[in-house]
FIPABA-216591 format. One line per 2 residues: their letters; for each residue x, y, z of N, C-alpha, C, O. Coordinates in pm, whole numbers. Layout:
BEGIN
A) X:Y:Z:X:Y:Z:X:Y:Z:X:Y:Z ~ ...
***
This chain:
BEGIN
MS) -1022:575:371:-950:503:486:-820:457:416:-784:453:299 ~ -763:422:539:-606:373:491:-581:254:649:-599:264:770
IH) -551:191:591:-468:53:635:-336:62:725:-225:82:676 ~ -361:44:877:-185:92:899:-137:4:955:-192:5:1065
RS) -76:-65:953:32:-203:1050:38:-141:1172:81:-26:1156 ~ 4:-175:1329:3:-138:1428:126:-84:1477:136:6:1560
DC) 230:-151:1414:360:-48:1474:392:61:1424:460:131:1499 ~ 365:114:1301:298:218:1223:379:384:1308:374:397:1431
AT) 414:441:1261:461:542:1338:402:661:1332:408:749:1418 ~ 328:665:1202:213:713:1169:94:715:1237:49:811:1299
FK) 14:545:1218:-88:555:1293:-41:565:1446:-117:651:1490 ~ 29:530:1535:88:595:1631:73:697:1679:51:713:1799
RM) 80:771:1613:78:925:1654:-72:1007:1641:-117:1100:1708 ~ -134:921:1509:-283:900:1532:-377:879:1622:-493:919:1630
TQ) -304:801:1698:-429:754:1743:-417:796:1931:-497:771:2021 ~ -287:864:1933:-209:952:2054:-328:1107:2005:-397:1153:2096
RL) -334:1151:1907:-431:1272:1852:-551:1254:1824:-632:1342:1854 ~ -592:1139:1763:-730:1107:1729:-797:990:1730:-864:949:1635
PE) -776:918:1866:-845:835:1872:-1009:771:1821:-1059:659:1809 ~ -1046:890:1804:-1168:884:1747:-1176:832:1614:-1292:814:1575
RV) -1070:800:1520:-1066:814:1417:-1003:649:1329:-991:615:1211 ~ -974:579:1469:-947:448:1474:-1049:340:1466:-1156:320:1523
LH) -981:277:1380:-1163:147:1351:-1026:24:1352:-932:7:1274 ~ -1062:-36:1461:-976:-221:1465:-1038:-287:1403:-1154:-324:1423
TT) -945:-319:1292:-979:-448:1271:-911:-572:1231:-790:-550:1228 ~ -935:-675:1205:-864:-785:1211:-846:-835:1022:-949:-848:957
WS) -770:-847:984:-771:-967:848:-833:-1111:935:-830:-1124:1057 ~ -891:-1216:831:-941:-1359:882:-850:-1434:897:-748:-1367:915
AD) -828:-1553:901:-706:-1646:948:-675:-1736:786:-573:-1784:737 ~ -808:-1730:741:-799:-1809:592:-707:-1675:549:-592:-1717:536
VM) -708:-1571:529:-696:-1473:444:-548:-1416:456:-489:-1359:365 ~ -494:-1441:596:-386:-1424:644:-299:-1549:646:-177:-1550:663
DG) -380:-1659:626:-277:-1820:588:-229:-1774:418:-113:-1781:377 ~ -338:-1731:343:-358:-1715:219:-481:-1795:148:-518:-1751:39
RG) -523:-1871:184:-688:-1940:203:-764:-1883:83:-802:-1927:-25 ~ -772:-1732:165:-896:-1623:129:-940:-1651:16:-844:-1704:-39
SS) -1045:-1649:-73:-1073:-1609:-193:-1150:-1443:-208:-1189:-1418:-322 ~ -1166:-1367:-135:-1161:-1253:-110:-1043:-1152:-132:-929:-1171:-89
VY) -1084:-1044:-201:-1032:-936:-216:-1060:-819:-173:-1176:-779:-188 ~ -945:-723:-101:-952:-606:-42:-880:-509:-114:-783:-544:-180
PV) -924:-363:-108:-904:-289:-185:-808:-170:-68:-849:-93:19 ~ -690:-199:-110:-586:-149:-18:-507:14:-110:-447:5:-217
DL) -525:120:-48:-447:231:-86:-297:222:-51:-270:237:68 ~ -228:207:-108:-54:274:-105:-50:397:-193:-100:427:-302
TA) 47:470:-81:117:579:-105:249:556:-187:248:442:-234 ~ 365:627:-222:478:604:-279:455:723:-307:358:786:-347
EA) 638:760:-258:718:941:-274:838:876:-345:871:767:-300 ~ 902:920:-438:1037:867:-511:1082:938:-594:1005:1006:-663
AD) 1211:944:-612:1313:1021:-700:1215:1007:-823:1205:892:-866 ~ 1122:1130:-902:1119:1059:-1026:1164:1107:-1161:1209:1220:-1183
RQ) 1147:1000:-1258:1209:963:-1338:1166:865:-1449:1126:757:-1404 ~ 1165:878:-1609:1130:798:-1671:1137:692:-1675:1240:625:-1670
GL) 978:642:-1690:1010:517:-1643:932:417:-1503:884:306:-1480 ~ 961:551:-1438:959:499:-1307:767:426:-1306:755:306:-1283
LC) 680:484:-1324:536:423:-1312:528:318:-1436:409:310:-1467 ~ 595:247:-1507:602:189:-1559:657:34:-1513:639:-84:-1544
DI) 760:142:-1390:835:-43:-1298:767:-25:-1208:793:-123:-1138 ~ 682:43:-1148:656:3:-1007:520:-116:-1050:476:-217:-996
SE) 485:-35:-1182:343:-180:-1220:369:-317:-1255:296:-414:-1275 ~ 501:-295:-1257:523:-468:-1332:577:-492:-1249:646:-586:-1288
VF) 623:-458:-1060:645:-515:-951:501:-562:-926:502:-685:-927 ~ 361:-507:-902:239:-553:-897:244:-669:-1010:278:-775:-958
AR) 221:-682:-1154:215:-727:-1251:254:-885:-1185:187:-987:-1167 ~ 443:-836:-1152:426:-975:-1106:475:-1050:-946:545:-1148:-920
EK) 386:-929:-844:285:-1035:-768:186:-1025:-773:126:-1017:-666 ~ 103:-1019:-910:-34:-1086:-889:-69:-952:-850:8:-957:-754
IN) -103:-870:-844:-180:-795:-738:-265:-671:-870:-211:-597:-953 ~ -390:-690:-844:-421:-671:-994:-439:-473:-908:-484:-459:-794
VI) -389:-338:-1006:-431:-230:-929:-545:-178:-1046:-571:-200:-1164 ~ -585:-110:-952:-737:-79:-974:-798:90:-988:-898:133:-1046
GV) -700:153:-915:-665:297:-911:-552:335:-892:-485:288:-801 ~ -490:461:-1001:-348:517:-978:-375:684:-962:-485:723:-1003
KS) -293:774:-911:-329:910:-868:-135:910:-884:-52:839:-828 ~ -119:1013:-976:32:1058:-969:40:1179:-962:-66:1241:-974
QS) 169:1255:-938:167:1381:-1008:303:1446:-995:295:1437:-873 ~ 418:1502:-1013:521:1546:-967:532:1656:-894:424:1711:-870
HR) 652:1720:-841:672:1858:-772:807:1863:-717:848:1800:-619 ~ 873:1948:-792:1048:1921:-758:1129:1804:-798:1244:1793:-757
NI) 1080:1725:-868:1166:1618:-944:1124:1529:-864:1191:1427:-874 ~ 1024:1521:-772:965:1417:-659:835:1337:-708:739:1412:-727
AF) 818:1246:-725:692:1183:-734:644:1127:-658:705:1042:-593 ~ 504:1156:-637:369:1133:-565:277:1025:-580:172:1071:-536
MQ) 263:951:-602:174:852:-601:88:746:-516:146:686:-426 ~ -48:720:-543:-104:656:-447:-189:536:-590:-213:556:-709
FT) -209:424:-503:-209:293:-608:-367:236:-493:-376:223:-371 ~ -458:219:-596:-502:130:-526:-537:-2:-585:-571:-31:-700
VE) -519:-76:-477:-506:-241:-522:-566:-329:-489:-602:-317:-372 ~ -607:-445:-550:-644:-563:-420:-547:-685:-421:-471:-732:-506
VS) -595:-729:-243:-507:-772:-251:-624:-897:-191:-745:-885:-168 ~ -510:-1048:-175:-609:-1109:-70:-568:-1170:19:-611:-1279:55
NS) -438:-1080:90:-403:-1157:207:-273:-1021:222:-200:-976:133 ~ -281:-989:350:-187:-892:340:12:-909:306:99:-826:281
AQ) 11:-1025:318:162:-1077:260:226:-1035:122:342:-1035:81 ~ 80:-993:57:128:-975:-126:145:-780:-72:196:-697:-148
IF) 103:-753:34:142:-562:68:281:-590:20:350:-563:-78 ~ 292:-656:134:461:-668:156:558:-696:56:648:-621:18
SA) 538:-782:26:621:-824:-117:622:-762:-233:706:-787:-320 ~ 505:-651:-248:500:-552:-400:639:-458:-306:755:-450:-347
RA) 601:-416:-217:690:-332:-129:815:-353:-132:890:-255:-135 ~ 860:-461:-133:993:-500:-121:1129:-481:-213:1246:-486:-174
PC) 1089:-461:-321:1164:-450:-413:1179:-259:-518:1219:-216:-626 ~ 1109:-205:-381:1117:-94:-442:1191:10:-349:1140:56:-247
SG) 1259:27:-375:1311:205:-301:1239:346:-249:1127:350:-300 ~ 1249:394:-215:1152:460:-189:1049:508:-58:1039:406:9
KW) 994:581:-12:886:608:81:735:588:78:638:655:43 ~ 758:459:136:569:348:75:477:394:208:508:416:325
AA) 387:397:157:288:393:320:143:309:253:94:325:141 ~ 104:232:345:13:155:358:-126:160:440:-204:64:435
***
């Protein structure tokens, strides 16, 4: 399962092609306002130019944002790194604050 913003181009295409795969959900008001005490697993995928220290640099961003990483899958092909992180977040703002300092392509 993947979580997409409602204005995500990939989500919009999928909604048109495969509407039966869409589950409508919402974050609770407590979570949106940062008052929630629950955490939610979210898969984030990243595509970036592969280089030494890339995984370390991304991990430092998660640590700085106090985001717990519970899973990582990474592989490189033709100098491009493809990484999937499963992280625990307590509100949607954490996802966007973690992605902000990183260049490259991200999807949630």
